[in-house]
LUMMI-7173 format. One record per residue: residue in one letter; x, y, z of N, C-alpha, C in turn. Coordinates in steps of 0.1 Angstrom, whole numbers, plus 2048, in hexadecimal, padded with zeros to 3 digits. Last residue first. Example, Ala and Ser with C-alpha at 12.3 -4.5 7.8 and 13.67 -1.06 7.14 Angstrom:
! residues 2
s8807EA8478897F584788180084F/a8847C784E87B7D384E8847DF84E/
//
This chain:
! residues 328
xDE13517F3DF03507F3DF635D7F4/xDC53427EBDCA34B7F6DD93487F6/xDB63337D9DBE33E7D4DC43477DE/xDA931D7E0DA23297E0DA93357DC/xDBF30C7E0DB430A7D6DAB3167D5/xDCC3157F6DD23167E9DC83147DE/xDBA30E80ADBD31C808DC431E7FA/xDBA2F2808DAE2F9805DB1308802/xDD42EC80EDCF2E9801DC32F07FE/xDD52F5829DDD2FC81FDD82F9811/xDC32E3835DC02F1835DC82F882A/xDD12CA830DC32CD82BDC02DC82A/xDEB2CF83CDE92CB82EDDB2CE829/xDF52D4855DED2DF84EDE82DB840/xE042C085CDF72BF861DEE2CA85B/xE1C2B3844E162BE84CE082BC850/xE382AD832E2E2A683BE292B1844/xE402BA813E3F2BD821E342B3827/xE592B77F9E4C2B67FEE4C2B780D/xE722C17F4E6A2BE7E9E5C2BC7ED/xE832DC804E7B2D0805E732CE7F8/xE912F5803E962E97FBE8E2DD7FC/xE8830D80CE95308811E9A2FC80A/xE6F30E7FFE7A3177FBE88313800/xE612FC80FE642F9801E703027FC/xE6130C826E662FE827E6A2FA819/xE5432381FE62324824E69316823/xE3A319819E4331F80EE5131F812/xE32313833E34309829E3C30D81D/xE3132E83EE3A323844E3C318839/xE1E33A82DE2C33F82EE36335833/xE0832B833E0D32A825E1B330825/xE0533284EE0732484AE0D32383C/xE0134E84DE0C348855E0F33A850/xDE935183FDF6356839E02350840/xDD7343850DD933F842DE734483C/xDD9350869DDD342867DE033F859/xDE636C874DDD369869DE135A865/xDE736E898DED36C88BDE236A880/xDD83708AFDE53778AEDEB3778A1/xDC13638B6DC036E8ADDCD3768AC/xDC334C8C4DC43598CCDC23658C3/xDC433A8B0DB833A8B8DB83468C1/xDDE33F8A6DD234389EDC63448A6/xDED3348BBDEE3438B8DE23488B0/xDE63198B8DE43208C4DE43308C2/xDEE31489DDE03128A1DDD31A8AE/xE0A3178A0E0231F896DF431F89A/xE103038B2E133118B5E0B31B8AD/xE092EC8A5E012F08B1E042FE8B4/xE1C2EA890E0E2EC88DE062F1899/xE332E689FE322F1896E242F5893/xE2C2CE8ACE2E2DA8B4E2D2E78AC/xE2B2BC895E1F2BF89DE202CC8A6/xE3F2C8879E3A2BF883E2F2C488C/xE452C385AE402CF862E382C986D/xE5F2B384DE532B0856E502BD85E/xE692B082CE6B2B7838E5E2B5840/xE7D29D814E702A181AE732A8827/xE8E29C7F6E8E2A0804E802A4809/xE9C2877DDE9028E7E2E922907F2/xEBF28F7D6EB42857D9EA828D7DE/xEDA2997D5ED12997CAEC728D7CC/xEE72AD7EFEE22A07EBED82A17DF/xEEF2C77F5EF92BC7F5EF42AF7EF/xEDA2D97F5EE62DC7EEEEF2D07EC/xEC82CC806EC42CE7F8ED02D17EF/xED52CD81EED32C0818ECF2C2809/xED52E9822EE12E2820EE02D5819/xEB92ED825EC02F481BECD2ED818/xEB32DD83CEAD2DA82FEB52E0824/xEC22EB84EEC62DD84CEC02D983E/xEB530384FEC330384BEC82F5847/xE9D2FC85AE9D30084BEAC300846/xE952F5873EA02ED86CEA12F085D/xE7E2FE87DE8A302884E972FC87D/xE6C2F186BE6D2FF86CE79304873/xE6F2D386CE722DB860E752EA864/xE7E2BA882E732C287DE782CB871/xE892A8865E7E2AA86FE842AF87C/xE8F2A0844E932A884FE872AB858/xE92282832E8A28C838E92293843/xE96273811E9B27681FE93281825/xE8F2577FCE8C265800E9126780E/xE9A23E7FBE962457EEE932547F0/xEB522E80AEAA23780CEA723E7FE/xECC21E80AEC121B801EB5224803/xEE3224817EDD21781AED0214812/xEEA23D80CEF3232809EEC22480C/xED624C819ED624A80AEDE23E806/xEDE249833ED224482FED1242820/xEF7257832EF7249836EEA243831/xEEE27182CEF726A823EF725B826/xEDF278843ED9277835EE126F82C/xEF4277856EE826E857EE126D84A/xF0428C84DF0927E84EEFE27484F/xEF32A2850EF729E843EFD290842/xEF12A286CEE529F864EE929B856/xF0B2AA873F0729C876EFA29886E/xF092C586CF122BC865F0E2AD867/xEF62CE87FEF32CE871EFC2C5869/xEEC2CB89FEF62C5896EF12C5888/xEDA2D28B3EE52DB8B0EEE2D78A4/xECA2BD8B9EC42C88B1ECF2D18AC/xED529C8B6ED72A98BEED32B48B4/xEBE2838ABECA28C8A9EC92988B3/xEB52668BEEB22718B5EBD27B8B5/xEC32578D1EC22528C3EBD25C8B9/xEC42638E9ECF25A8E6ECE2548D8/xEAE2728ECEBA2798E8EC52708E4/xE9526B8F5E9A2648E9EA726B8E4/xE94264919E9026B90DE96264901/xE86255937E9125A92FE8C263923/xE68242933E7424693BE7E24C932/xE54241922E5023F930E5C242939/xE51258906E5824E90EE5424D91C/xE3125C8F6E3C2618FEE43257905/xE1C2548E6E2924E8E3E342548EB/xE012598DDE042538EAE1124C8EA/xDFC2688C7DFF2598C5E022528D2/xDF62818D2DED27B8C8DEF26C8C6/xE0C2868E3DFE2858E8DF527D8DE/xE1F2878D0E2027C8DAE1327B8E1/xE1829D8C1E182908BBE172858C5/xE1D2B28D4E0F2AE8D0E0E2A18C9/xE3B2B08D6E322AE8E1E232AA8DD/xE4F2B68C4E472AA8C2E3C2A78CC/xE612CB8C8E552CD8C0E4C2C18BE/xE782C58D4E6D2C98DDE602CB8D5/xE8A2AA8C5E852B88C5E792B98CF/xEA429C8B9E9D29B8C5E972A88C9/xEA029B895EA62A08A1E9D29D8AD/xEA7289879E9C28B883EA228F890/xEB028485DEB528E866EAA292870/xEA026F852EAF26E853EB427785E/xE8825C84FE89268858E9826885B/xE8525182EE8C25083BE8C25D842/xE7123F81BE7324D81FE7924D82D/xE74227804E7822A812E79239813/xE5D2167EEE672207F1E69222800/xE591F67E0E551FF7EAE602097EE/xE641E47CEE5F1F17C8E5A1FB7D3/xE6A1CE7DCE751D67D7E711E37D1/xE5D1BA7EBE581C77EBE631D17E6/xE6519F7EFE5E1A37E2E591B17E2/xE7419B805E66197806E5E19C7F9/xE8C1A6800E8B197802E7D192802/xE851C1800E8A1BB7F4E881AC7F5/xE7F1C681BE751C8811E791C1804/xE981BF827E8C1B882BE811B9820/xEA91D381CEAC1C581AE9F1BD81D/xE9C1EA826E9E1E8818EA01D9815/xEA01E7842E921E783CE931E582D/xEBB1E8844EB41DC849EA61DC843/xEC120183AEC61F5833EBF1E9837/xEB421184DEB021283FEB5205837/xEC120C865EB3207863EAF208855/xEDA21586DED9209864ECB204861/xED222288CEDC221881ED921487A/xEB122E891EBB224894EC5224889/xE9C24188EEAA24688FEB423B894/xE8123C888E86238895E9423E898/xE7223E871E7424A879E7B248886/xE6E232851E7422F85EE7723C865/xE5522E83DE5C23A842E62237850/xE4B22181DE4D21F82CE57229831/xE33224805E3F22A80AE40226819/xE1B217800E2421B7F5E3221E7F9/xE0C1FB810E13208811E1C20A805/xE001E2810DFE1EA804E051F8805/xE051CE822DF81D4822DF51DD816/xE201CA81DE161BF819E081C4819/xE2A1E1828E2B1DF81AE211D4815/xE261DB843E1F1E783DE1F1E682E/xE361C5846E281C4848E201CF842/xE4F1D1841E4A1C6838E3B1C583A/xE511E2857E511E8849E4B1DD83F/xE521D086CE471DA86BE461DF85D/xE6A1C3867E5D1BC867E511C5865/xE7C1D886AE7B1D285DE6E1CA85C/xE791DD885E751E787CE731E286E/xE841C588EE761C8891E711D3888/xE9F1C6886E961BC880E871BE882/xEA81DD896EA71DD887E9E1D2881/xEAB1D98B1E9E1E08ACE9D1DE89D/xEC31CF8B6EB81C68B9EAB1CC8B4/xED31E58B1ED31DA8A7EC81D08AA/xECC1F88C6ECB1FB8B8EC91EF8AF/xEBB1F88E2EC51F08DCEC31F18CC/xEB62128F8EB120C8ECEBD2058E5/xEBC20A91BEBF21290FEB920B903/xEBA1F9931EB5207932EB7210926/xEC21E0928EC91E7932EC61F6932/xEB01E590BEB91DC911EC21E491B/xE931E88F8E9A1ED904EA31E290A/xE8E1EE8D6E8F1E48E1E971E98EC/xE8020E8CDE862018CBE861F98D7/xE762278D4E762238C6E7D2168C3/xE612278F1E6E22A8EAE6D2238DC/xE4B221901E4B22D8F9E582308F1/xE4620A90FE4F214915E5022190D/xE361FB8FFE311FF90CE3A209913/xE352048DCE3C1FE8E8E362038F5/xE292118C8E242048CBE2B1FD8D7/xE342298C2E252298C4E2021C8CA/xE4E2218BEE4B2298CAE3C2298CD/xE572158A7E5120C8B1E4C2148BD/xE5221C884E5821F891E5121689B/xE4A227867E5021B86CE5821F879/xE2E234858E38237861E3D229867/xE25231836E2322C844E3022F84C/xE1224181DE1F240823E1D23A831/xE0123F7FFE0023B80EE0F239813/xDF22547E9DFE24E7ECDFE24B7FB/xDD224F7DADDA2557E6DE624D7E8/xDC42437C7DCD24E7C3DD52547CE/xDB32317D4DBF22C7CDDC92377C9/xDA122E7EBDA723B7E6DB42387DF/xD9A2147EFD8F21E7EED9422B7E9/xDB22047F1DA61FF7EAD9C20A7E6/xDC42137FFDC820F7F2DBC20A7EA/xDB5217817DB822280FDBC21E801/xDB31FC821DA720481EDAA20F814/xDCE1F6825DC61EE81CDBA1F6818/xDD420A839DDB20A82CDD3202821/xDC420284EDC220F847DC820F839/xDD11EA855DC31EA850DC01F7849/xDEA1F485DDE91EB851DDA1EA84C/xDE2204873DE920A867DE720185B/xDD61F1884DCE1FC87FDD5202872/xDDF1CF87DDE01DB885DD91E687D/xDE21B7870DD41BB872DD41C887B/xDFD1B186FDF61B4862DE81B9864/xE131BF885E061B7885DFF1BA878/xE291CE88AE291C587EE1D1BB87E/xE211DD8A0E261E4894E261DB888/xE1C1CD8B5E111D18ADE151D88A0/xE341CB8C3E311C18B9E251C48B0/xE451D98D4E3D1E08CAE381D78BF/xE531CE8E9E5A1CE8DCE521D58D1/xE431D08FFE501D4900E571D58F3/xE221DB8F3E2B1D28FAE391D78F9/xE001E58F0E0E1E88EFE161DD8F7/xDE11E68DDDEA1E18E8DF81E58E5/xDD61F58C9DCD1F08D4DD51EB8E0/xDE92118BDDE62038BFDDC2008CA/xDE82278A5DE42278B3DE02198B7/xE0122F88CDF8226893DF52298A1/xE01245871E0624287EDFC23A886/xE0624B84FDFE245859E06242866/xE05265838E0D25D840E0525884C/xDF926B817DF726B825E0126282C/xDF327E7F9DFC275801DF827680F/xDE72917EADE72847E5DEF27A7ED/xDD22AC7E9DDC2A67F1DDC2977EF/xDBD2B67DADCA2B57D3DD52B07DC/xDA42B57E4DAB2C27E5DB92C27DF/xD9D29B7E1D952A57D9D9C2B37D9/xDAE2907F3DB128E7E5DA92987DC/xDA129780BDAE29D808DB129B7F9/xD8A287809D89296809D9629D805/xD9626E80AD8E2727FED8C2817FD/xDA126F823DAA26E817DA227280B/xD8A26E833D9327A833D9C27A827/xD8025582DD7826182AD8126D82A/xD96245837D92245828D8A251825/xD9424B852DA024F84AD9E24F83B/xD7C23F857D7D24E858D89253851/xD83225855D7922A84CD7923984C/xD98222869D9B22085BD90226852/xD9423D881D9322F87ED9522E86F/xDAB25888ADA1252881DA0243882/xDB127489DDB326589CDA825F894/xDB729488CDAF28A893DB527C893/xDBA2B788DDC02AA88ADB92A0892/xDAE2CE896DAC2CB888DB22BE884/xDC72D58AEDBA2D88A9DB82D589A/xDD92C48C0DDA2C68B1DCD2C98AC/xDD42C08DADDF2C88D7DE22CB8C8/xDBE2AE8D7DBC2BB8DEDC82C58DB/xDB229F8BBDBD29F8C4DBE2AD8CA/xD922918B5D9B29C8B3DA529C8BE/xD8A2738A7D8C2798B4D962858B2/xD76260898D7C26D894D7E2758A0/xD6A24188ED72248898D79254892/xD5B22F87FD5523C882D5D24588C/xD6921388FD61219884D5B226888/xD89205896D7C209899D7520E88D/xDAC20C89DDA120389AD9420A89D/xDBC22A891DBA22089CDAE218897/xDD4243886DCA239883DC922E88E/xDDB26287BDDD259887DD124F886/xDEA26F85EDDE268864DE2260870/xDF628C84FDF8282859DEB27C85E/xDFD29482CDF6296838DF828A842/xE142A3818E1029681EE0929982B/xE152B97FCE122B780AE0F2A880D/xE172BE7E2E242BE7E9E222BB7F8/xDFE2C17D8E052B47D5E132B37DB/xDF72DB7DDDF22D17E6DF92C37E4/xE132F17D9E082EB7D3E042DF7DC/xE2630F7D8E203057E0E152FE7D7/xE4431B7CAE363197C9E3130D7D1/xE5C3347C7E583287CEE493267CE/xE5D34A7B6E683407B6E643337BC/xE4835E7A2E4A3577AFE5334B7AE/xE4236C78CE5036B78FE5336479C/xE2636B78BE2E36777FE3C365783/xE1D3757A3E1B3667A0E24362795/xE233907A0E293887ABE283797A8/xE1239678AE20397789E2738F794/xDF9391797DFC38A78BE0C38A788/xDF83A47ACDF83957AFDFD38D7A3/xE103BE7A5E023B87A5E033AA7A8/xE2A3C77AAE1F3D17A9E113CB7A9/xE423BC7A9E3A3B97B5E2D3C17B5/xE543C3796E4D3B6794E453B27A1/xE5E3DB79FE553DB793E4D3CE792/xE6F3D97B3E613DA7B7E583DA7AB/xE893DB7A9E833CE7ABE743CE7AF/xE953EE792E8B3F079CE843E379F/xEB03FB782EAB3EF787EA13F2793/xEB5417780EB140F774EAA402778/xEBD425796EAF423794EAB41C788/xECA4057A2EBF40F7A3EC541C79E/xEE23F778BEDB3F8797ED0402796/xEF53E0777EEC3EB778EE43EB785/xF173D9775F0A3D577AF013E177B/
//
């Protein structure tokens, strides 16, 4: 094997053109999925205090935002609902006239090139803030499955391209796949939040969606952050049940999980660059402590380098703009 001084790895770092030519990992806006928090109304665009630059939208404003994102090359959005009412079972999740379903219909009609993904979970819709039916103070896994399936079918009926169960109930992928197929939606894909940890990085999202649990926490159903082998079991089970795409969430502190999943599974892998990760960058940038553009693009590159095929991220619009402007 030949070594220095014959081999000089710096030769290919001498100019932007050389660096670009041999770059191993490339970002592009079509690898980003942006997040929309949607509620009923018109002309609603409420900035979320812990997520600067992220808003709660009414359906018409979501359409306007999607049109801008499409012009920047971001071609996918995931919708989270802000319901007008909540109850013990989260029944607004499968209301065909709910804000998510209305927004899906508007997006598919007015921005047909936008891929629409819908989050399937009950926490935003339940009065107690948990992701399923409560029995004897705990979330009842099996009683929750038919409700998740009803929500997925309602979203598919509205026109969703991809349904994304995020509840972490055992067996929910199979239940949703069966319900979709029985209702004529066999072409609708499932993006499963397969390895979703009980993380401290979700705080800003819970403010945005008003979905914090009213008692206890979610450690009984979301994964222990310390377990990588268990994450592989979760991913394998979801793929066996019919998931088309699997997700690791959060992303930045779980790059090892993404890397191992990429090595073990020949399936599309998504990663969720979650609200707390976004908020930390925004807070440090506001203080002038970091170069926001460089940090964001470096973070997103690291997630793709680890093995993610695409990223759900609140940085999507900014990152797409910076990439378009040639900032990399």
